[in-house]
N, C-alpha and C positions, 0 to 999 in steps of 0.2 A: 510544359506538360505535364497538367496531373491531372487527375480521372475524375468523372462526373460527380465524385462524392466530396471533392474538396474544392470547388467551388473557384477556382484560378487562386486558391493559398496553401502556401505551403510547399514543401521540402517534395520530392517524387520520392513515391515509399515502395516497399515492395508489391504494394495492391494496385498502384498504378502501372509497374512496370507488367503484371499479368492482366491487366484490364487494355494496353497498347496492344499486348502480346495477341490476346484473344480475338479484338476488333481486327486488328491487322491480317489474324488468318483467315478470319472468315471472308473481308475484300478482296483477298487473293485467290481464294475457296471460288468465286460468286465466279471474280475476272475470266478465269482461268475458263470455268463453266459455258459462260457466255459465248468464250471464244471458240470453244472445242462445238459447239452447241451450232452455231453460223458455219463451221467451215465441214461439218456432216450435212448440213441443210443447204450450203453454196454447191459440193461437190460432190460425187459419187465417192465413196470410200478406196475402190481403187482403179484409176484406171488402165486402160486396155495398154500394155507394151507393142511398142511397133515392132512390127515381123522383122525379122534377119534377116538378108535375101541369102539362099544358098550359095554357100564360097565356090563351091564345086561344078564349073559347066556343065550344063546338062547335054552330052553326048552320050554317043554310043558304047564309051570306053576308053579309059588313061591309066596313069599312073603320076603320082607327084614324084617331082625331079628336085634336084639342089643341080641347078645348071650356072657351069660358068664361062664368062662370056672374058674368051681369049683375045677379040678383037675382030678378026679376021671370021669367026664362026664361033657356034657356044659347044663346050662340052659339057656332057651331062656325066655329071660328078658321081651320083649318088637314085637311087630308084626307092619310093615309098608306097605303100598301097595304103594311106590317106594321109590326108595335108596333116593334122595334126603331128604326126610321127618325122614330117617331113621339115616340120617347122620348130620341132622338138631337136633334132639333130642340126639344124640350121640356129640356134639359139645364143649360141657362144662365137658367130661368124661376127670376123673383122672385116673379113675383106670386102669389098663394095662391090666385087665383079660377081658374088656369090651371091646367087635369088632363088628362091623358092617358087616353079613355075609348075603349071597343070599340062600335062604332053598328052595329046590326042593318039590313041593307037592310029599309024598309018602314017600320020604327018609329019614332016621334019622339022627339026629343031631352030629353028630362027630366032 
C-alpha cells in the first residue's frame, strides 16, 4: 500500500496514510450520497401510518370495568371512566380471571 508518488516502492509513510484516509473518506461520502439519493427517489419521505381503530365500542354509553370470572358468573370488581385508567389499575394483575372489559349501560354482565 504505497501512495501514488511512490510508484510501488519503499515503506509506507505518513503521506501515504493521509492519501489513503482522504481517498477512503471521499469514496465513502460518494457511496452514502448515492444511497440516500436512491432512497429519496424511490420512496416518499414518510409513508402514512395505518389508522388505529378506536378501542372503545361505538355505543350510547358505558364504562370500563375490571371483571372477575367466578366460574358461574362474572363479578364487577371496579369501574373506570376510560380504558387507560382501567388498564393502569389492572397493570399488576397476576390473576388470569381478572380482565378489563367495556360494559354497556343497561346490559347484563356475561
